[in-house]
LOLUMTI-557717 format. One record per residue (C-alpha): residue number from 1; residue in one letter; x, y, z. Coordinates in nm, 2 decimals, always signed. Layout:
N
(NUM A (X Y Z)),
...
//
This chain:
124
(1 X (+0.81 +1.72 +1.11)),
(2 X (+0.52 +1.79 +0.87)),
(3 X (+0.73 +1.71 +0.56)),
(4 X (+0.86 +1.39 +0.72)),
(5 X (+0.51 +1.26 +0.81)),
(6 X (+0.37 +1.34 +0.46)),
(7 X (+0.68 +1.18 +0.30)),
(8 X (+0.63 +0.87 +0.51)),
(9 X (+0.27 +0.86 +0.39)),
(10 X (+0.38 +0.89 +0.03)),
(11 X (+0.64 +0.61 +0.07)),
(12 X (+0.37 +0.39 +0.23)),
(13 X (+0.14 +0.45 -0.07)),
(14 X (+0.42 +0.37 -0.31)),
(15 X (+0.49 +0.05 -0.12)),
(16 X (+0.12 -0.04 -0.13)),
(17 X (+0.11 +0.03 -0.50)),
(18 X (+0.40 -0.20 -0.56)),
(19 X (+0.25 -0.47 -0.34)),
(20 X (-0.08 -0.44 -0.53)),
(21 X (+0.10 -0.49 -0.86)),
(22 X (+0.28 -0.79 -0.72)),
(23 X (-0.05 -0.94 -0.60)),
(24 X (-0.20 -0.89 -0.94)),
(25 X (+0.09 -1.08 -1.10)),
(26 X (+0.09 -1.36 -0.84)),
(27 X (-0.28 -1.41 -0.77)),
(28 X (-0.60 -1.40 -0.97)),
(29 X (-0.84 -1.14 -0.82)),
(30 X (-1.21 -1.22 -0.79)),
(31 X (-1.28 -0.90 -0.99)),
(32 X (-1.00 -0.79 -1.23)),
(33 X (-1.18 -0.46 -1.29)),
(34 X (-1.21 -0.39 -0.92)),
(35 X (-0.84 -0.48 -0.86)),
(36 X (-0.73 -0.26 -1.14)),
(37 X (-0.94 +0.03 -1.02)),
(38 X (-0.79 -0.01 -0.67)),
(39 X (-0.44 -0.02 -0.82)),
(40 X (-0.52 +0.30 -1.01)),
(41 X (-0.66 +0.48 -0.71)),
(42 X (-0.36 +0.38 -0.50)),
(43 X (-0.12 +0.50 -0.76)),
(44 X (-0.30 +0.83 -0.80)),
(45 X (-0.29 +0.88 -0.42)),
(46 X (+0.08 +0.80 -0.42)),
(47 X (+0.14 +1.07 -0.68)),
(48 X (-0.08 +1.32 -0.50)),
(49 X (+0.08 +1.27 -0.16)),
(50 X (+0.43 +1.28 -0.33)),
(51 X (+0.33 +1.61 -0.48)),
(52 X (+0.22 +1.74 -0.14)),
(53 X (+0.56 +1.64 +0.00)),
(54 X (+0.75 +1.83 -0.28)),
(55 X (+0.52 +2.13 -0.24)),
(56 X (+0.58 +2.13 +0.13)),
(57 X (+0.95 +2.13 +0.08)),
(58 X (+0.92 +2.43 -0.15)),
(59 X (+0.68 +2.61 +0.09)),
(60 X (+0.39 +2.62 -0.15)),
(61 X (+0.06 +2.76 +0.00)),
(62 X (-0.16 +2.50 -0.18)),
(63 X (-0.02 +2.21 +0.03)),
(64 X (-0.22 +2.31 +0.33)),
(65 X (-0.55 +2.24 +0.16)),
(66 X (-0.42 +1.93 -0.02)),
(67 X (-0.27 +1.79 +0.31)),
(68 X (-0.60 +1.85 +0.50)),
(69 X (-0.80 +1.68 +0.22)),
(70 X (-0.57 +1.38 +0.22)),
(71 X (-0.57 +1.35 +0.60)),
(72 X (-0.95 +1.36 +0.60)),
(73 X (-0.96 +1.08 +0.34)),
(74 X (-0.71 +0.88 +0.54)),
(75 X (-0.92 +0.93 +0.86)),
(76 X (-1.22 +0.80 +0.68)),
(77 X (-1.02 +0.49 +0.58)),
(78 X (-0.90 +0.45 +0.94)),
(79 X (-1.26 +0.47 +1.07)),
(80 X (-1.35 +0.19 +0.83)),
(81 X (-1.06 -0.02 +0.96)),
(82 X (-1.21 -0.01 +1.31)),
(83 X (-1.55 -0.16 +1.19)),
(84 X (-1.69 -0.47 +1.02)),
(85 X (-1.62 -0.83 +0.99)),
(86 X (-1.27 -0.78 +0.87)),
(87 X (-1.18 -0.50 +1.12)),
(88 X (-0.81 -0.42 +1.15)),
(89 X (-0.77 -0.18 +1.45)),
(90 X (-0.39 -0.19 +1.41)),
(91 X (-0.42 -0.05 +1.06)),
(92 X (-0.68 +0.20 +1.17)),
(93 X (-0.45 +0.34 +1.44)),
(94 X (-0.15 +0.34 +1.20)),
(95 X (-0.36 +0.56 +0.97)),
(96 X (-0.54 +0.77 +1.23)),
(97 X (-0.25 +0.88 +1.45)),
(98 X (-0.03 +1.04 +1.18)),
(99 X (-0.34 +1.20 +1.02)),
(100 X (-0.43 +1.38 +1.34)),
(101 X (-0.07 +1.49 +1.39)),
(102 X (-0.05 +1.63 +1.03)),
(103 X (-0.38 +1.81 +1.07)),
(104 X (-0.26 +1.98 +1.38)),
(105 X (+0.08 +2.07 +1.22)),
(106 X (-0.08 +2.22 +0.91)),
(107 X (-0.25 +2.48 +1.12)),
(108 X (+0.05 +2.58 +1.34)),
(109 X (+0.17 +2.94 +1.29)),
(110 X (+0.52 +2.82 +1.18)),
(111 X (+0.37 +2.60 +0.89)),
(112 X (+0.12 +2.87 +0.79)),
(113 X (+0.40 +3.13 +0.78)),
(114 X (+0.63 +2.90 +0.58)),
(115 X (+0.37 +2.83 +0.33)),
(116 X (+0.23 +3.18 +0.29)),
(117 X (+0.34 +3.41 +0.01)),
(118 X (+0.24 +3.74 +0.16)),
(119 X (+0.43 +4.03 +0.01)),
(120 X (+0.69 +4.18 +0.24)),
(121 X (+0.68 +4.56 +0.29)),
(122 X (+0.94 +4.74 +0.08)),
(123 X (+1.22 +4.92 +0.26)),
(124 X (+1.21 +5.28 +0.15)),
//
């Protein structure tokens, strides 16, 4: 389930990156520098979350820290979606709910065991 949720997050980031490129081609942004910076950040995030997905499939131990870091970033974005003039609670909940689930799953014994590389005792 963890891999599936992280993979969905990666797909969403790739879709957002493609949408952002399309928007840049169709519309003229108020700030081209800001738009390009957001595009670069979104693309880097998509690559990062894709790497977490691949690492999770391979059982790499580093994915736990990377997944926690990404979920905390996503939670902060979700909190921002609940506030302000342009608040979008629907987007906030869409970001917050999977983040909480992934944070819980990362610390389950099954995931920790699957992503730990503890040496097994030799059979003598």
